[in-house]
C-alpha positions in Angstrom: -56.2 -13.9 -32.3 -53.0 -16.1 -32.6 -50.0 -13.8 -32.2 -46.3 -14.9 -32.2 -43.0 -13.5 -31.0 -39.3 -15.0 -30.8 -37.1 -15.0 -27.7 -34.4 -16.9 -26.4 -33.5 -19.0 -23.1 -30.3 -20.3 -21.6 -28.9 -23.7 -21.7 -25.6 -23.6 -19.6 -23.6 -20.6 -21.4 -25.2 -21.1 -24.8 -28.7 -20.1 -25.7 -31.7 -21.4 -27.6 -34.5 -20.2 -29.8 -37.7 -20.3 -28.2 -41.3 -19.7 -30.2 -44.0 -18.1 -28.4 -47.4 -18.7 -29.3 -50.1 -16.5 -27.8 -54.0 -17.0 -28.2 -57.4 -16.9 -26.6 -59.4 -19.9 -25.8 -63.0 -20.0 -24.1 -63.1 -20.0 -20.7 -63.0 -17.8 -17.6 -60.3 -14.8 -17.9 -57.0 -16.0 -17.0 -53.5 -16.5 -18.2 -52.1 -19.6 -18.8 -48.1 -20.5 -19.7 -47.4 -24.1 -21.0 -44.2 -25.4 -22.4 -42.0 -26.8 -19.4 -42.1 -22.9 -17.7 -40.1 -22.4 -14.4 -41.6 -21.1 -11.5 -39.8 -17.5 -12.5 -41.9 -17.4 -15.6 -45.3 -19.2 -14.3 -44.9 -16.1 -12.0 -44.6 -13.6 -14.9 -48.6 -13.6 -15.2 -49.4 -11.0 -12.4 -46.1 -9.0 -13.8 -47.1 -9.0 -17.3 -50.7 -7.8 -16.6 -49.7 -5.0 -14.6 -46.8 -3.7 -16.7 -49.3 -3.4 -19.8 -52.0 -1.6 -17.6 -49.8 0.6 -16.3 -47.9 1.5 -19.8 -51.5 2.8 -20.7 -53.0 -0.4 -22.6 -55.3 -2.9 -21.8 -55.7 -6.2 -20.4 -59.1 -7.4 -21.4 -60.8 -10.1 -19.4 -60.1 -13.2 -21.7 -58.4 -16.4 -21.3 -55.0 -16.3 -22.6 -52.9 -19.3 -23.4 -49.1 -18.6 -24.0 -47.0 -21.8 -25.3 -43.1 -21.9 -25.1 -41.9 -24.1 -28.0 -40.1 -26.5 -28.1 -42.2 -27.7 -25.3 -39.8 -30.3 -24.2 -37.1 -27.9 -23.1 -37.2 -26.5 -19.8 -37.3 -22.8 -20.0 -36.2 -20.7 -17.0 -35.6 -16.8 -16.7 -37.7 -13.8 -16.8 -36.3 -12.7 -20.1 -40.2 -14.0 -21.6 -41.9 -11.1 -20.1 -41.4 -8.5 -23.0 -42.2 -11.0 -25.9 -44.9 -12.3 -24.0 -46.8 -8.8 -23.4 -46.1 -7.7 -27.0 -47.8 -10.6 -28.2 -50.9 -10.0 -26.0 -50.9 -6.3 -27.3 -50.8 -8.1 -30.9 -53.7 -11.1 -30.0 -56.1 -7.8 -28.3 -55.6 -5.7 -31.2 -53.7 -2.8 -29.9 -50.5 -3.2 -32.5 -50.7 -4.0 -35.9 -46.7 -5.6 -36.2 -46.4 -9.1 -35.7 -43.9 -9.4 -32.8 -42.0 -12.1 -34.2 -40.4 -9.5 -36.8 -37.6 -8.8 -34.2 -36.6 -11.2 -31.7 -37.0 -9.8 -27.8 -35.8 -10.3 -24.4 -36.7 -8.8 -21.1 -38.0 -8.7 -17.7 -41.1 -6.3 -16.8 -41.6 -4.4 -13.4 -45.0 -3.5 -12.7 -44.8 0.0 -14.2 -43.8 -1.6 -17.6 -39.9 -0.9 -17.1 -37.5 -3.4 -18.7 -35.0 -5.0 -16.5 -31.8 -6.3 -17.6 -31.6 -10.2 -18.0 -28.9 -12.8 -18.1 -27.0 -14.2 -20.9 -27.4 -11.5 -23.8 -24.4 -12.3 -25.4 -24.9 -15.7 -25.7 -28.5 -14.8 -27.3 -26.6 -12.3 -29.8 -24.4 -14.9 -31.0 -27.1 -17.6 -31.0 -29.6 -15.4 -33.3 -26.6 -14.3 -35.6 -25.8 -17.9 -36.3 -29.7 -18.3 -37.1 -29.6 -15.6 -39.7 -31.3 -13.1 -37.6 -30.5 -9.2 -37.9 -32.0 -7.3 -35.1 -32.9 -7.7 -31.4 -34.6 -5.8 -29.1 -32.9 -5.9 -25.3 -33.1 -4.1 -22.1 -31.2 -0.8 -21.9 -29.2 -2.1 -19.1 -27.8 -4.7 -21.3 -27.0 -2.3 -24.2 -23.2 -2.6 -23.8 -23.0 -6.3 -23.5 -24.8 -6.7 -26.5 -22.7 -4.2 -29.0 -19.8 -6.6 -28.5 -21.0 -8.9 -31.4 -21.1 -7.5 -34.8 -23.5 -8.4 -37.4 -26.9 -7.6 -35.3 -28.4 -4.6 -34.7 -29.3 -3.8 -31.2 -32.4 -1.8 -30.0 -31.9 -1.0 -26.2 -35.4 -0.1 -24.9 -36.4 1.4 -21.4 -40.0 0.5 -21.2 -43.2 -1.4 -22.9 -44.2 1.5 -25.0 -40.6 2.3 -26.3 -40.5 -1.7 -27.2 -43.5 -1.2 -29.6 -42.3 1.9 -31.3 -39.3 -0.1 -32.3 -41.6 -3.2 -33.7 -43.4 -0.2 -35.4 -40.4 0.7 -36.9 -39.5 3.8 -35.3 -36.8 2.8 -32.8 -32.9 3.9 -33.7 -30.4 1.2 -33.5 -27.9 1.6 -30.7 -24.5 2.9 -32.2 -21.2 2.4 -29.7 -18.0 3.3 -31.6 -16.0 1.7 -28.5 -16.9 -1.3 -26.5 -16.6 -0.8 -22.6 -14.1 -3.3 -21.3 -12.7 -3.9 -18.0 -9.3 -2.6 -16.9 -7.0 -3.5 -14.6 -7.1 -2.9 -10.8 -4.5 -0.2 -10.3 -5.1 -0.9 -6.6 -3.7 -4.1 -7.0 -0.1 -3.8 -8.4 3.4 -5.7 -7.6 4.9 -2.6 -6.7 2.9 -2.8 -3.6 4.8 -5.7 -2.5 7.8 -5.4 -0.1 10.6 -8.2 -0.4 9.5 -12.2 -1.5 11.8 -12.2 -4.7 11.7 -15.8 -4.7 7.7 -15.9 -4.5 7.4 -13.1 -7.0 9.8 -15.2 -9.5 8.0 -18.1 -9.2 4.5 -16.4 -10.0 5.8 -15.0 -13.1 6.9 -18.3 -13.9 3.4 -19.6 -13.4 1.6 -16.7 -15.1 4.0 -17.0 -18.2 3.3 -20.8 -18.5 -0.1 -20.9 -16.4 1.1 -23.1 -14.2 -0.8 -24.2 -10.9 1.3 -22.9 -7.9 1.1 -23.6 -4.4 2.0 -20.8 -1.9 2.6 -22.0 1.7 4.1 -19.9 4.3 3.3 -18.2 8.3 0.0 -16.6 8.6 0.6 -13.0 7.5 3.6 -13.9 5.0 2.0 -12.3 1.9 0.4 -15.3 0.3 -3.1 -13.9 -0.2 -1.5 -10.5 -1.2 0.5 -12.2 -3.8 -2.3 -14.1 -5.4 -4.8 -11.3 -5.4 -2.1 -9.3 -8.0 -1.7 -12.3 -10.3 -4.2 -11.2 -12.6 -2.6 -7.8 -13.0 0.8 -9.6 -14.8 -1.4 -11.7 -17.1 -2.0 -10.2 -20.7 -5.4 -9.2 -21.7 -7.7 -11.7 -23.1 -7.3 -11.7 -26.9 -11.0 -11.1 -28.5 -12.3 -14.8 -28.9 -11.4 -15.7 -25.3 -12.6 -12.3 -24.0 -16.4 -13.0 -25.6 -16.0 -16.3 -24.3 -15.5 -15.3 -20.5 -18.1 -12.5 -21.0 -20.3 -15.4 -21.8 -20.3 -17.0 -19.1 -20.3 -14.3 -16.6 -23.6 -12.8 -18.5 -25.3 -16.3 -18.4 -24.1 -16.6 -14.3 -25.4 -13.0 -13.7 -22.0 -12.2 -12.5 -21.7 -9.4 -15.4 -21.3 -5.9 -13.7 -23.9 -3.5 -15.2 -22.5 -0.9 -18.0 -19.7 -3.5 -18.7 -19.3 -4.6 -22.2 -16.5 -7.0 -22.5 -14.3 -8.9 -20.2 -10.7 -8.4 -21.0 -8.6 -8.9 -18.1 -8.4 -12.4 -17.1 -11.1 -13.1 -14.4 -10.2 -13.9 -10.4 -12.1 -16.1 -8.3 -11.8 -16.8 -4.4 -14.4 -18.8 -3.2 -14.5 -19.3 0.4 -13.0 -22.6 2.1 -16.6 -23.7 3.3 -17.6 -23.7 -0.5 -19.7 -27.1 -1.6 -18.8 -29.1 -4.5 -21.7 -27.8 -6.3 -20.6 -24.0 -5.6 -17.0 -25.1 -6.8 -18.0 -26.8 -10.1 -21.5 -26.3 -10.7 -25.0 -27.8 -10.1 -28.3 -26.7 -9.0 -31.9 -28.2 -10.4 -31.1 -26.2 -13.6 -27.3 -26.9 -13.8 -25.3 -23.4 -13.7 -21.7 -22.6 -13.7 -19.6 -22.7 -10.9 -16.4 -20.8 -9.6 -14.1 -23.5 -12.1 -16.2 -21.9 -14.8 -16.4 -18.4 -13.6 -12.3 -18.4 -13.4 -12.1 -19.5 -17.1 -9.5 -17.8 -18.8 -8.6 -16.4 -15.8 -7.2 -17.7 -11.8 -9.1 -19.7 -9.3 -7.5 -18.8 -6.0 -8.1 -21.6 -3.0 -7.0 -19.8 0.2 -6.7 -21.8 3.2 -6.3 -24.7 1.0 -6.4 -27.7 3.1 -9.6 -26.5 4.9 -11.9 -27.3 1.8 -13.6 -30.2 1.8 -12.0 -33.2 0.7 -15.3 -33.8 -1.8 -15.0 -30.4 -2.9 -11.1 -30.3 -3.7 -11.5 -34.1 -5.5 -14.1 -32.6 -7.7 -11.1 -30.3 -9.1 -9.6 -33.1 -10.7 -11.6 -33.2 -14.0 -11.5 -29.7 -14.5 -7.8 -29.7 -13.7 -7.1 -32.1 -16.4 -9.6 -32.0 -19.2 -10.2 -28.1 -18.8 -14.0 -28.4 -19.1 -16.5 -30.0 -16.3 -19.7 -31.9 -17.2 -22.6 -31.3 -14.8 -25.3 -33.7 -14.9 -28.9 -33.3 -13.3 -32.3 -34.6 -13.6 -33.1 -31.4 -16.0 -30.4 -32.6 -18.4 -26.5 -32.5 -18.4 -24.3 -29.2 -19.6 -20.7 -29.2 -20.1 -19.0 -25.6 -18.9 -15.1 -24.6 -19.9 -13.1 -24.6 -17.0 -9.5 -23.5 -18.5 -7.9 -21.5 -15.1 -4.9 -21.4 -13.5 -5.0 -22.4 -10.0 -3.3 -20.9 -6.9 -3.7 -22.5 -4.0 -2.3 -21.3 -0.5 -2.2 -22.8 2.6 -0.2 -22.6 6.0 2.6 -25.5 6.5 0.8 -26.7 9.5 -2.0 -26.5 12.1 -0.2 -23.3 14.3 1.3 -22.2 10.7 4.8 -21.7 11.8 6.6 -25.2 10.6 9.0 -23.4 8.5 8.7 -19.8 10.1 12.8 -18.7 11.6 11.3 -16.5 14.1 8.5 -18.4 15.9 8.6 -22.2 16.7 5.8 -24.5 15.8 4.0 -26.1 18.4 2.7 -28.6 16.4 3.5 -32.4 17.8 4.6 -34.5 14.7 1.3 -36.5 14.3 -0.5 -33.1 13.5 2.1 -31.9 11.1 2.4 -35.4 9.5 -1.8 -35.1 9.2 -1.8 -32.0 7.8 1.0 -32.5 5.3 -1.2 -35.5 4.0 -4.4 -33.1 3.6 -1.9 -31.0 1.1 -0.3 -33.6 -0.7 -3.4 -35.3 -2.0 -3.6 -36.0 -5.7 -3.9 -32.4 -6.5 -0.7 -32.0 -5.6 0.3 -34.0 -8.2 -1.2 -31.2 -10.6 0.4 -28.4 -9.2 3.6 -27.4 -11.2 5.4 -24.8 -8.6 5.6 -25.2 -5.0 7.1 -22.3 -3.0 7.3 -20.9 0.6 6.5 -17.7 1.1 8.9 -16.5 4.0 8.1 -13.7 6.6 9.2 -10.1 5.3 11.8 -8.7 7.0 11.7 -5.6 8.7 14.4 -4.0 6.8 12.2 -4.8 3.6 8.9 -3.4 5.2 10.8 -0.3 5.8 11.9 -0.1 2.3 10.8 3.6 0.4 10.9 2.4 -2.9 8.3 -0.4 -4.1 9.2 -3.5 -5.9 8.9 -4.0 -10.0 5.5 -2.7 -11.2 3.0 -5.1 -12.5 3.6 -3.6 -15.8 7.1 -4.5 -16.3 6.2 -7.9 -15.2 3.4 -8.2 -17.3 6.1 -7.5 -20.7 7.8 -10.3 -19.9 5.2 -12.4 -19.2 3.6 -11.4 -22.2 6.9 -12.2 -24.7 6.9 -15.5 -22.9 3.2 -16.2 -24.0 3.9 -14.8 -27.8 6.7 -17.2 -27.9 4.4 -20.4 -26.7 1.5 -18.9 -29.1 3.8 -19.7 -32.3 5.4 -22.8 -30.8 1.9 -24.4 -30.3 0.3 -22.7 -33.7 -1.8 -24.8 -35.2 -2.8 -27.1 -32.1 -5.4 -27.1 -29.5 -2.2 -26.0 -26.8 -1.9 -22.7 -25.5 0.6 -22.7 -22.8 3.6 -25.1 -22.0 1.4 -26.0 -19.0 -0.8 -28.1 -21.1 1.7 -30.2 -22.8 1.0 -33.5 -23.5 3.6 -36.3 -23.4 4.5 -36.0 -27.3 4.5 -31.8 -27.0 7.0 -32.3 -24.2 9.1 -34.4 -26.2 9.0 -32.3 -29.3 9.2 -29.2 -27.4 11.5 -29.8 -24.2 14.8 -30.2 -25.9 17.8 -30.3 -23.6 21.6 -29.6 -24.2 23.7 -33.3 -24.2 25.8 -32.2 -21.4 22.8 -31.5 -19.4 20.9 -34.7 -19.5 22.8 -36.7 -17.3 22.5 -34.1 -14.9 18.8 -34.3 -15.1 18.9 -38.0 -14.9 20.8 -38.1 -11.9 18.3 -35.5 -10.6 15.5 -38.1 -10.9 17.1 -40.7 -9.2 18.6 -38.8 -6.6 15.1 -36.9 -5.7 13.1 -40.4 -6.2 10.7 -38.7 -8.6 7.6 -40.1 -10.0 7.0 -39.7 -13.8 4.1 -37.1 -13.1 6.8 -34.7 -11.2 9.3 -35.2 -14.1 7.1 -34.0 -16.9 5.8 -31.2 -14.6 9.5 -30.2 -13.8 9.9 -30.2 -17.7 7.3 -28.0 -18.5 8.0 -25.4 -16.0 11.6 -25.5 -16.9 10.5 -24.7 -20.7 8.6 -22.0 -19.3 11.7 -20.4 -17.5 13.7 -20.9 -20.9 11.0 -18.9 -22.8 11.2 -15.9 -20.1 15.0 -16.1 -20.9 14.3 -16.4 -24.6 16.0 -19.3 -24.9 15.5 -22.4 -27.8 16.8 -25.2 -25.6 16.3 -26.0 -21.7 19.6 -25.3 -20.1 21.2 -26.4 -16.9 20.1 -23.4 -14.7 16.4 -23.6 -15.9 16.3 -27.5 -14.8 17.9 -26.1 -11.6 15.4 -23.5 -11.0 12.4 -25.8 -11.9 13.7 -28.6 -9.4 14.0 -26.2 -6.5 9.9 -25.1 -7.3 9.1 -29.2 -6.4 10.2 -28.9 -2.6 7.4 -29.5 -0.4 8.0 -33.0 0.6 11.7 -32.1 0.8 11.0 -29.4 3.2 8.7 -31.3 5.5 11.4 -34.7 5.2 13.9 -31.8 6.9 11.3 -30.5 9.7 
């Protein structure tokens, strides 16, 4: 008897409807799966058989054939276990309800329990667009599934429970409040001693989503500062929170019980990470660190130690805010709109700009090290700030610095100004402005235009550096609630493009 079910497969971070057909044909007993399944799906034969038998049902000795349609699309993952098992029960007369009445996803364990799968939120969005009203999901995916309105979610723990839902005996999951990710109270700027200059630069970077380079001696606090940046960023709005959650769910990095990611994500790949790990890849293209950092922060510690190919691969997402991964199995685009934080020592020994410890690197090594830092990526960084060693007196201070909550209030206020400014456009932050936007929104008082012109000539700025300074100055003016960019805003923005100058002086 032919039986049908409806499930979904992931394609990047999006989901595609898959029709599952199960029939019995002449031949020796067995279970054959066709329709471009991956190795995980092919291995599901034994899982499904054991789950059916251990749940109290029969797996008769027949020759079953399972078709996953559309046949030309590569399917991957274990989310087809449950619909295949339910189709077999229907095909063998152990249930009267056609399984395609409600779409379902779930991985089966040998005892019939249903394990969580990746990308449930993407699947529910796809079903809603197709007009479906219900879905059966694993119990562990219930919080994630409840994020999207308009779909009745039936979380099930085992195979018999899924059968009861199909027979109309189940109850949809009702969740009045969605589990959201809280700010990490352990990472607060109040713990930071000293570093007023770096803290100010980070606040500006956070307010306008500017890329920033922190450079200084080992142990000066670069990593400590970077890890606290998410704590001063405003929570994600619903649309961006859903988009971020989709990426993490499809990548399998969403924690169990977590419903919606509302805090900007923070990703810190190790400097040995490959190009594919950073931008995505694999036989079946998956999201990389730049996509997992979407709407959040990508922290590259020991920046100069990253492979050159990996650093160069960042150029496309930094410009386009997305990354396209092309493989034999297909081409997939992933969103990659992130704030990049790079941290590096100024030289091999790390003490080039240190006031207490003398640098031991010969000039040739310093020059080579600087060339690693000042490659094409540095042109895409708006703010370069030295992180100096914290003084003994600052370390012994009883009171901490300003809290993340207070800084976040100022950053949020500046973000609201930008939201109104760019209303009706695709631009969200000052750092994303194009040349037309800069000309329109970066207004300078007439008496300060001559000052800026002289500064450009004296510092021999490139056109790109000039526009970067204007973007940063616009953000500084927003933090100051100023409509026009004033001289003090320009001076501060220029002071944050000082890497080349510092190396020349040493």
